C-alpha positions in Angstrom: 4.1 6.5 -22.1 1.2 5.6 -19.6 1.6 2.2 -19.8 5.5 2.4 -18.9 4.8 4.5 -16.1 1.9 2.1 -14.8 4.5 -0.7 -15.4 7.2 0.8 -13.5 5.0 1.8 -10.8 3.5 -1.6 -10.5 7.0 -3.1 -10.8 8.6 -0.7 -7.5 5.1 -1.7 -5.5 6.1 -5.2 -5.9 9.8 -4.6 -4.8 8.4 -2.9 -1.8 6.0 -5.3 -0.8 8.6 -7.7 -1.3 11.0 -6.0 0.8 8.5 -5.4 3.3 7.2 -9.1 3.4 11.1 -10.2 3.8 10.9 -8.6 7.7 7.5 -10.1 8.7 7.5 -13.0 10.4 5.3 -15.6 9.5 2.7 -15.4 12.3 2.4 -11.5 11.7 2.5 -11.6 8.0 -1.3 -10.9 7.9 -0.5 -7.5 9.6 0.4 -5.9 6.6 -2.2 -5.3 3.3 0.7 -6.4 1.4 0.5 -9.7 2.3 -3.4 -10.0 1.4 -2.9 -8.4 -2.0 0.3 -10.4 -2.9 -1.5 -13.4 -2.0 -4.7 -12.5 -4.0 -2.6 -11.8 -7.2 -0.5 -15.0 -6.7 -3.4 -17.0 -6.3 -5.4 -15.5 -9.1 -2.5 -14.8 -11.9 -0.2 -17.6 -10.7 -2.3 -20.5 -9.2 -0.3 -20.2 -6.1 -3.4 -20.9 -3.5 -1.1 -20.9 -0.3 -2.4 -18.5 2.0 -5.3 -17.3 0.0 -8.3 -18.3 2.8 -6.1 -16.5 5.4 -5.8 -13.3 3.5 -9.8 -13.4 2.4 -12.2 -12.6 5.4 -15.2 -14.9 5.7 -17.8 -12.3 4.4 -15.8 -11.2 1.6 -18.0 -10.7 -1.7 -16.5 -11.4 -5.2 -18.1 -9.0 -8.3 -17.5 -9.5 -11.8 -19.3 -6.9 -14.4 -19.7 -9.0 -17.6 -21.4 -6.8 -20.4 -24.7 -6.0 -18.7 -24.5 -8.5 -16.2 -23.4 -8.6 -12.3 -22.0 -11.8 -11.5 -21.5 -12.1 -7.2 -19.7 -14.9 -5.2 -18.8 -15.4 -1.8 -15.2 -16.5 -0.2 -16.2 -20.5 -0.8 -17.2 -20.3 -4.6 -13.9 -18.0 -5.2 -11.8 -20.4 -2.8 -13.0 -23.6 -4.9 -12.3 -21.6 -7.9 -8.5 -20.3 -7.4 -8.0 -24.5 -6.2 -9.4 -25.8 -9.2 -6.9 -23.4 -11.2 -4.1 -24.4 -8.6 -0.6 -24.0 -10.2 -1.7 -22.6 -13.9 -0.4 -19.5 -14.4 -2.4 -16.7 -16.8 -0.6 -15.6 -19.9 -1.2 -11.8 -18.9 0.9 -8.8 -17.6 0.3 -7.6 -14.0 0.2 -4.2 -12.8 -0.8 -3.0 -9.3 -1.4 0.5 -8.2 -2.8 2.0 -4.5 -5.8 3.6 -5.3 -6.6 4.8 -1.4 -4.9 3.9 1.6 -5.5 5.0 5.3 -5.3 2.6 8.6 -8.5 0.9 8.1 -8.9 0.3 4.5 -7.1 0.1 1.6 -8.1 -0.2 -2.0 -5.9 -1.4 -4.6 -6.5 -1.5 -8.7 -5.3 -4.7 -10.1 -5.1 -5.0 -13.6 -4.2 -8.4 -15.7 -3.9 -7.2 -19.7 -4.3 -10.3 -22.0 -4.1 -10.6 -25.7 -7.6 -9.7 -26.2 -9.2 -8.0 -23.0 -8.2 -6.7 -19.7 -9.6 -7.3 -16.7 -9.3 -4.8 -13.7 -10.0 -5.7 -10.1 -10.4 -3.3 -7.5 -9.5 -5.3 -4.1 -10.6 -3.6 -1.3 -8.9 -4.4 2.3 -9.9 -3.9 5.7 -7.8 -3.8 8.8 -9.8 -6.2 10.9 -8.0 -5.7 14.0 -4.3 -6.7 13.6 -4.6 -8.4 10.4 -5.6 -6.9 6.9 -8.4 -9.0 5.1 -9.7 -8.8 1.5 -13.3 -8.1 2.1 -14.4 -6.9 -1.7 -13.5 -7.5 -4.9 -15.1 -6.0 -8.0 -13.7 -6.8 -11.6 -14.4 -5.6 -15.0 -13.9 -6.6 -18.3 -12.8 -4.4 -21.2 
């Protein structure tokens, strides 16, 4: 039942994001946190890298907890990774939920469920004065 609720919530969020982005002009699309999170999900899960560099802040940090080791990457390394995996769709089910949100900061939980494991990403988006950018992504594998 919990999985069904999460899935329905994720689909509702995706629908809201689609409707919200439908009315945003191309010049103003970065004015919404939904643009940044949708761009991130598309890049990581579907290999669609368009606008990835625009959605990520120059000082963004990407961290992964793998066992007892933390791996860290910067924007350039992550950008290269998504470009190397361009047009490769992941075999996973994706759900998103907003953990916390206010006028300056939004934290979104992105769960990618594979057959053997679950990758949970906590994506922090910051309002950088008129545009929302991804500033931190922390990934945990279970």
